[in-house]
C-alpha positions in Angstrom: 12.9 -12.7 11.0 10.0 -11.6 8.8 7.1 -13.9 9.3 3.6 -14.6 7.9 1.7 -16.6 10.5 -1.8 -18.1 9.9 -3.5 -18.6 13.2 -5.5 -17.1 16.0 -3.6 -14.2 17.4 -4.1 -15.0 21.1 -2.6 -18.5 20.7 0.1 -17.3 18.3 1.2 -14.4 20.5 1.6 -16.9 23.5 4.4 -18.5 21.5 6.4 -15.2 21.3 9.0 -14.4 24.0 8.6 -11.7 26.5 10.0 -8.3 25.5 10.5 -9.3 21.9 8.5 -6.8 19.9 9.3 -3.1 19.4 6.0 -1.9 18.0 2.5 -3.1 17.4 0.2 -1.5 14.9 -3.1 -3.2 14.3 -6.8 -2.8 13.5 -9.0 -5.6 15.0 -12.2 -6.6 13.3 -15.1 -4.3 13.8 -17.4 -5.1 16.7 -20.2 -7.4 15.3 -17.8 -8.7 12.6 -15.5 -10.9 14.7 -17.2 -14.1 13.4 -15.5 -13.4 10.0 -12.2 -14.0 11.7 -13.3 -17.5 12.7 -13.0 -17.2 16.5 -16.5 -18.4 17.5 -18.7 -18.3 14.4 -21.0 -16.0 16.4 -21.0 -12.2 16.1 -19.6 -10.4 19.1 -21.7 -7.3 20.0 -20.1 -4.0 20.8 -20.7 -4.5 24.5 -18.9 -7.8 24.4 -15.9 -6.5 22.4 -13.8 -5.2 25.3 -13.9 -8.5 27.2 -12.9 -10.3 24.0 -10.0 -7.9 23.3 -8.4 -7.6 26.7 -6.8 -11.1 26.8 -5.2 -10.3 23.5 -4.0 -6.9 24.8 -2.4 -8.6 27.8 -0.3 -10.7 25.4 0.6 -7.6 23.4 1.8 -6.0 26.6 3.9 -9.0 27.6 5.7 -9.3 24.3 6.4 -5.6 23.9 9.9 -4.4 24.8 10.0 -1.8 27.6 10.4 1.1 25.1 7.7 -0.3 22.8 4.4 1.1 21.8 1.0 -0.2 20.6 -1.2 1.8 18.2 -4.8 0.6 18.0 -6.8 1.7 14.9 -10.4 1.2 15.9 -13.8 2.4 14.9 -17.0 2.5 17.0 -20.5 1.4 16.1 -24.1 2.5 16.6 -25.6 0.6 19.5 -29.3 0.8 18.7 -30.1 4.5 18.3 -27.0 5.9 19.9 -23.2 5.6 19.4 -21.6 2.9 21.4 -19.1 3.9 24.0 -17.2 0.6 24.0 -14.1 2.3 22.5 -13.9 4.7 25.5 -14.4 1.8 27.9 -11.7 -0.1 26.2 -9.2 2.7 26.7 -9.9 2.7 30.4 -9.5 -1.1 30.6 -6.2 -1.0 28.6 -4.8 1.4 31.1 -6.3 0.1 34.4 -6.4 -3.7 33.7 -3.5 -4.2 31.3 -1.0 -1.6 32.4 -0.7 0.5 29.2 -0.1 4.3 29.3 -2.2 6.3 26.9 0.3 8.5 25.0 -2.0 10.3 22.5 -5.4 9.8 21.0 -5.1 10.4 17.3 -7.9 11.0 14.9 -7.6 9.5 11.4 -9.9 11.7 9.2 -10.8 10.2 5.9 -11.9 13.0 3.5 -13.0 10.4 0.9 -15.7 9.0 3.2 -18.7 8.7 0.8 -22.1 10.1 1.7 -24.4 7.6 3.5 -27.8 7.5 5.1 -26.8 10.0 7.7 -25.9 12.6 5.0 -29.6 13.1 4.5 -29.8 15.0 7.8 -32.9 13.1 8.9 -31.2 10.9 11.6 -29.9 13.6 13.9 -26.2 13.3 13.1 -23.7 13.7 10.4 -21.8 10.8 8.6 -18.9 9.4 10.5 -15.7 10.3 8.7 -13.0 9.4 11.2 -11.6 6.5 13.1 -9.4 6.4 16.2 -5.7 5.6 16.3 -4.9 5.3 20.0 -1.2 5.3 20.9 -0.2 3.4 24.1 3.2 2.8 25.6 4.4 0.0 27.8 6.5 2.2 30.1 7.2 5.8 30.9 9.7 6.0 28.1 9.0 5.1 24.5 10.5 5.5 21.0 9.3 8.7 19.3 10.8 10.4 16.2 9.2 13.8 15.7 11.5 14.8 12.8 10.4 11.8 10.8 6.8 12.9 10.7 7.0 16.7 10.5 4.9 18.3 7.8 6.1 21.2 5.6 5.6 24.7 6.9 2.8 26.7 5.3 3.7 29.6 3.1 2.2 32.0 5.5 4.2 30.7 8.4 7.4 30.9 6.3 6.6 34.6 5.5 6.1 35.3 9.2 9.4 33.8 10.1 11.1 36.0 7.5 9.2 39.2 8.2 10.2 42.4 10.0 7.7 44.7 11.8 5.9 47.1 9.6 4.3 50.2 11.1 2.2 49.3 14.2 1.7 45.7 13.0 3.6 43.0 14.8 5.1 40.9 12.0 5.4 38.0 14.5 1.6 37.8 15.0 0.2 34.6 13.7 -3.1 34.4 11.9 -4.5 32.5 14.8 -3.5 35.4 17.1 -1.4 33.0 19.2 1.8 35.0 19.1 5.4 33.8 19.7 8.7 35.5 20.5 11.3 35.7 17.8 13.7 37.7 19.9 16.1 34.8 19.6 17.4 33.3 16.4 14.8 30.9 15.0 15.9 27.3 14.6 14.5 25.5 11.6 13.2 22.1 12.7 12.6 21.0 9.2 8.9 21.2 9.4 5.8 21.7 11.6 4.3 19.5 14.3 1.7 17.4 12.4 -0.7 17.5 15.3 -3.1 14.7 16.3 -5.6 14.8 13.4 -4.2 12.8 10.5 -6.0 13.5 7.2 -5.5 10.6 4.7 -8.0 9.5 2.1 -8.6 5.8 1.9 -8.9 5.3 -1.8 -7.2 2.1 -2.7 -10.0 0.2 -4.4 -7.9 -0.7 -7.5 -4.5 -1.3 -6.0 -2.5 -4.5 -6.4 -4.0 -6.2 -3.4 -7.6 -5.6 -4.6 -6.7 -6.8 -8.1 -5.3 -10.0 -6.5 -8.5 -10.6 -4.6 -10.5 -10.1 -7.7 -8.3 -12.5 -9.7 -8.6 -15.2 -7.1 -12.3 -14.6 -6.2 -11.6 -13.7 -2.6 -13.4 -11.0 -0.6 -11.0 -8.6 0.9 -10.8 -7.3 4.5 -11.3 -3.7 5.5 -8.0 -1.9 5.0 -6.3 1.2 6.3 -4.1 3.2 3.8 -0.4 2.6 3.7 0.3 6.3 4.5 -1.4 5.9 7.9 0.8 3.0 8.9 3.8 4.8 7.6 3.1 7.8 9.8 3.1 5.7 13.0 6.0 3.4 12.0 8.2 6.4 11.2 7.2 8.0 14.5 7.5 5.0 16.8 10.2 2.8 15.3 13.7 2.8 14.0 15.3 0.8 11.2 15.7 -2.9 12.2 12.9 -2.8 14.8 10.4 -5.6 14.9 6.8 -4.7 14.1 3.8 -6.9 14.8 0.3 -6.8 13.4 -1.8 -9.5 15.2 -4.8 -8.9 13.0 -2.8 -8.8 9.8 -5.6 -8.8 7.3 -4.4 -7.6 3.9 -0.8 -7.3 5.1 -0.5 -3.5 4.8 1.5 -3.2 8.1 3.9 -5.9 6.8 4.4 -4.2 3.5 5.1 -0.8 5.0 7.4 -2.2 7.7 9.5 -3.9 5.0 9.6 -0.8 2.8 10.8 1.3 5.8 13.6 -1.2 6.7 11.8 -2.7 9.7 11.2 -6.4 10.4 7.7 -7.7 10.9 5.5 -10.5 12.2 2.1 -10.9 10.6 -0.7 -12.9 12.2 -4.0 -13.6 10.5 -6.6 -16.3 11.2 -8.3 -16.2 7.8 -6.3 -18.4 5.5 -7.5 -16.6 2.4 -6.4 -13.2 3.7 -3.1 -14.7 4.8 -2.5 -16.2 1.3 -3.4 -12.9 -0.4 -1.1 -10.9 1.9 1.8 -13.2 1.0 1.1 -12.9 -2.7 0.9 -9.1 -2.4 4.2 -9.1 -0.5 5.8 -11.2 -3.2 4.7 -8.7 -5.8 6.0 -5.8 -3.9 9.4 -7.2 -2.9 10.2 -10.2 -5.2 9.6 -8.3 -8.4 12.6 -9.8 -10.2 11.4 -13.3 -9.6 7.8 -12.4 -10.6 8.8 -10.5 -13.7 11.2 -13.2 -14.8 8.4 -15.8 -14.5 6.1 -13.6 -16.5 8.7 -12.8 -19.1 9.1 -16.5 -19.8 5.3 -16.7 -20.2 5.2 -13.8 -22.6 8.0 -15.2 -24.7 6.6 -18.7 -24.8 3.1 -17.5 -25.7 3.8 -14.5 -28.0 7.1 -14.9 -29.8 6.1 -18.1 -31.7 3.0 -16.5 -33.2 4.7 -13.3 -34.3 4.9 -13.2 -38.1 7.7 -10.7 -38.1 11.2 -12.1 -37.7 12.6 -8.7 -36.7 10.7 -7.6 -33.6 11.5 -4.0 -32.6 11.7 -3.4 -28.8 9.0 -0.7 -29.1 6.7 -3.2 -30.8 7.4 -5.9 -28.2 6.8 -3.5 -25.3 3.5 -2.3 -26.8 2.5 -5.9 -27.3 3.5 -6.8 -23.8 1.4 -4.0 -22.3 -1.6 -5.1 -24.3 -1.1 -8.8 -23.5 -0.5 -8.2 -19.8 -4.1 -7.6 -18.7 -5.5 -10.3 -20.9 -3.8 -13.1 -18.9 -4.9 -11.9 -15.5 -1.5 -10.9 -14.1 -1.9 -8.9 -11.0 1.4 -6.9 -10.6 2.0 -3.7 -12.4 3.5 -3.9 -16.0 7.2 -3.1 -15.9 8.6 0.0 -17.5 9.9 -0.1 -21.1 13.5 0.2 -19.9 13.1 -2.7 -17.5 11.2 -4.7 -20.1 14.0 -4.3 -22.7 16.7 -5.2 -20.1 14.8 -8.3 -19.0 13.8 -9.7 -22.4 17.4 -9.1 -23.6 18.8 -11.0 -20.6 16.1 -13.7 -21.0 16.9 -14.5 -24.7 20.6 -13.9 -24.8 21.3 -17.7 -24.6 18.4 -18.7 -26.7 19.6 -20.2 -30.0 16.3 -19.2 -31.7 17.0 -15.5 -31.3 19.7 -13.0 -31.9 19.8 -10.3 -29.3 22.4 -7.6 -29.9 22.7 -3.9 -29.0 22.7 -2.7 -32.6 20.3 -1.5 -35.3 19.0 -4.1 -37.6 18.1 -3.3 -41.3 14.5 -3.9 -42.2 13.5 -5.8 -45.4 10.5 -7.7 -46.6 11.9 -11.0 -45.3 12.3 -9.9 -41.7 9.2 -7.8 -41.4 6.7 -9.3 -43.9 3.3 -7.7 -44.0 0.8 -7.9 -42.5 1.5 -8.6 -38.8 -1.9 -9.9 -37.5 -1.0 -9.3 -33.8 -1.3 -5.6 -34.5 -5.0 -5.9 -34.9 -5.4 -8.8 -32.4 -4.0 -6.6 -29.6 -5.1 -3.3 -31.0 -1.6 -1.8 -31.2 -2.5 1.6 -32.5 1.1 2.8 -32.6 1.8 0.1 -35.2 -1.3 0.4 -37.4 -1.1 1.8 -40.9 -1.8 5.5 -40.3 -2.1 6.2 -44.0 -5.0 3.7 -44.4 -8.6 4.7 -43.5 -10.4 1.5 -44.4 -11.3 -1.6 -42.3 -9.3 -4.3 -44.1 -7.2 -6.0 -41.4 -4.4 -6.8 -43.9 -3.9 -3.1 -44.7 -4.4 -2.0 -41.1 -1.7 -4.4 -40.0 0.8 -3.3 -42.7 2.3 -0.2 -41.2 4.9 2.0 -42.8 8.1 1.1 -40.9 11.5 2.6 -40.5 14.6 1.4 -42.3 16.2 0.0 -39.1 15.3 -0.9 -35.6 16.9 -2.1 -32.4 15.2 -5.3 -31.3 15.5 -9.1 -31.5 15.9 -11.2 -34.6 14.6 -14.8 -35.2 17.3 -17.1 -36.4 16.4 -19.5 -39.3 
């Protein structure tokens, strides 16, 4: 059911059946950047955006189930000297021309928005630090899970709930002076209403997806944070629901949907973005396959050049962590526990190595000094701490313990 589709979303959505999608979360290309998505090769100006988007919105409406919702993450632009109003026009068109109902206009506030030219105060306005997340429903009833998105009560609110009147002060008076009646037993809902302003920093410049793009020399699309998608998918979907992102970009919606137990359909016209999204997805959810492949590479490249015949697990893991970034691997290094389990499993049937869960006695034959890889990979934990000179032979001749758990090279 999960699908990565490379194609133009208008044409690809036409292939989907009526009433087949539970939820749509997407962020179309910014106005004046649509040429990057390959539709015309010509930039579409803000005043042309609405007419470009409406045919796609009609397809979204058609394929949504009756209880389904559509959340549009969108930002506006300056149109000459003033802010464009195309977003507000689009809302009206989505309601009047397409048939959507506007459920709530959410504001995504990004506290990490960096200062820009407007921050100087010379252009008559502040920097823009928010985008819109507009929630539309197809019908008068839609899926909504408030408990899934509640935020923790503040300490002050908890104190008020637990307080008793003192003197002439009403203990039930809120700091905002908007009072409430606690004459009846209070029911703990598990958290507070999160409201319609969502504060999430967009600081993912060095995550797995960006490292992938750097490794393959591909520019990356603008991305929204995973926490933003998670908020809306938790609120508007249930496990097993089908989520669509027709402007899939980096694949954030697909990754979050999968993590939450939802099914997804991803559509993206840019083949580079499509390929990177699939690679990211593989890293996130096919880790065993990826790590097994990389374990083979590590063993093939590193084990033959180790001078030591007894290789302690701690030494191997430190070596793995140092080797990992030098070969351009894009996933996160595995934990030491996972590494030991994988290398043990990988080598258990290899006639060249003995792998047993027991301590092995160290002698000059199985750990001969020096071990050049200590200096080559700067393994500080294994350097000779009693030596202060710069001779590599002494640096790479550490004082070792009498026994280690690890792997042993057979003669």
